[in-house]
N, C-alpha and C positions, 0 to 999 in steps of 0.2 A: 331245531325249534322253528316253527313257522313265524312269519312276520306277525300274524294275528295273535299268536300266543305271547310273543315277546311284547308286543304293544299292550296287551292286556296286563301282563305281569309288571310292566314298567309304567303303567298308567300314562301311555302316550298313544298317539293315533297311529293306525296302520299306515296311513299316508306318510307320516313323518318317518317311520321306520323304513319304508320303501325308498323315500328320498335319500336317506343316509346310505342305504345299500347301493343305490344307483349313482350317487355322487359322494364318495368317501372323503373328498377334500372339502366338503361343505362345512362351514363353521357351525358348531353345535355348542350349546351352553354346557357348562360343567354340571349343572343340575340335571340336564337330560342325560348326560353321560353317566352320572352317578346312578340314575334310575335304571339305565340299561345294565350297568355293571351289577347292580343289586339283583335285577331280574335274572341275569345270567349266573349269579352267584360267583362272580369273579372280582378280584380287586380292581378298583378304578384305574390304578397304574397300568394294568394290562391293556386297557383301551387307549391310554394316552401315550404309552411308550412306543418308540420306534422299535421295530424288530431287531435292528442292529444294537440298540441299547441292551436288549435282553441277551443277545449273543455275547456281549462283552462282559457280562457279569462273571464274578468269580464262581467257579464250579460249585463250591459248597453253598454259596449264597443262592444260586439257582436251585440247588437241591432243597434248601430250606424253604424257599418260596413255593416250590412244587408241593412240599409236604403241607405247608400252611394252607394252600389252596384246596387241598383234598380234605382237610379237617372240617368238621362242622363249624360254622361261623362263630358260634359262641366259644367253642374250645380254642379256635385260632386266635380270637380276640383276647381271651384270657391269657393264653400262652404268650402272645406278643406283649401284652401289657406287663406281665410279670418279668419277662425278659428285659424290656425297656427300663423298668424300675431298677432292676439289678445292675444293668450296664449303662446307665444314663451318663456316666462320667467319662465315657470313652470318646 
């Protein structure tokens, strides 16, 4: 995806997207990160997790996250909500 397309989908400026790419250690608000995650159709956690955190996940947890990411958002949200309601006492 181009910077222009991402900026448009996230309702952010192209200059801002460019600054993030050129300086990944730059402080970014959670609201901006949430807009970018939504524009990329990925969970916000993907943007804020360290790669090492993702590597250390349990294998089935990682597989579940991969499946949830591939589902349409409304299906993923519904499935997650039902699962959490069922297993909230754990």
